[in-house]
C-alpha positions in Angstrom: 80.4 99.7 141.4 82.0 96.1 141.1 86.2 96.3 140.6 85.3 95.2 137.1 83.6 98.5 136.3 86.1 100.2 137.9 88.8 99.0 136.2 86.8 99.8 133.0 86.4 103.5 134.1 89.7 104.1 134.8 90.9 102.5 131.5 88.4 104.2 129.4 89.3 107.3 131.7 93.1 107.0 130.5 92.6 106.4 127.0 89.7 108.7 125.9 91.8 111.8 128.0 94.9 110.7 125.9 93.0 112.5 122.9 92.7 115.9 125.3 96.6 117.1 124.6 95.9 116.8 120.7 92.3 118.4 120.7 93.8 121.0 123.0 96.4 121.8 120.6 94.0 122.1 117.8 92.1 125.0 119.9 95.2 126.7 120.7 96.9 126.7 117.4 94.1 126.1 114.7 96.3 123.5 113.1 95.3 120.7 111.8 97.7 119.8 108.8 99.5 117.0 111.0 96.4 115.0 111.6 94.9 112.3 108.9 91.3 113.0 107.9 90.9 109.3 107.3 92.1 108.5 110.8 89.8 111.0 112.4 86.8 109.1 110.4 87.7 106.1 111.2 88.1 107.1 114.9 84.5 108.8 114.9 82.9 105.5 113.5 84.6 103.4 115.8 83.6 105.7 119.1 80.2 105.6 117.7 80.4 102.1 117.4 81.8 101.7 120.8 78.8 104.2 121.7 76.0 101.7 120.5 77.7 98.9 121.9 77.5 100.2 125.4 74.2 101.0 124.6 73.2 97.6 123.9 74.9 95.9 126.8 74.5 98.8 129.3 78.2 99.2 130.2 78.8 102.6 132.1 82.5 102.6 131.8 82.4 101.8 127.8 79.3 104.8 127.5 81.6 107.5 129.4 84.9 106.8 127.8 83.4 106.8 124.3 80.9 109.8 125.2 83.3 111.8 126.1 86.1 110.9 123.4 83.4 111.5 120.6 83.6 115.1 121.8 87.3 115.4 121.5 87.1 113.3 118.2 84.4 115.5 116.7 85.9 119.0 117.2 89.1 118.0 115.8 87.2 116.4 112.8 85.2 119.6 112.1 88.5 121.6 112.5 90.1 119.3 109.9 87.2 118.9 107.4 87.3 122.9 107.6 90.8 123.3 106.9 90.2 120.9 104.1 87.5 122.8 102.4 89.6 125.9 102.6 93.1 124.6 101.5 91.7 121.6 98.9 93.1 118.6 99.2 96.6 119.0 97.2 97.5 122.2 98.8 99.3 121.4 102.2 96.7 120.6 104.5 98.4 117.0 104.8 97.1 113.8 104.5 93.2 114.1 103.9 
């Protein structure tokens, strides 16, 4: 493994696991009012595009970071959508 790949893997690990505390907080509390639905949809879309790009260029660091990141974001997005459906758009569920 060359130094470029190692740097990519470390960078991807840092940015991906920056999502972990928020996902853990959602898991423990079930509260998602502080999360923006728009942000989660945008993040999900970006990660899907990064995964596509990583696949096209066959880049392990991009695939690793975004493969794990999609798990965190998908979980938070599902919980947020459930919350919005239960509470409605205007009844205190935060910024959709």
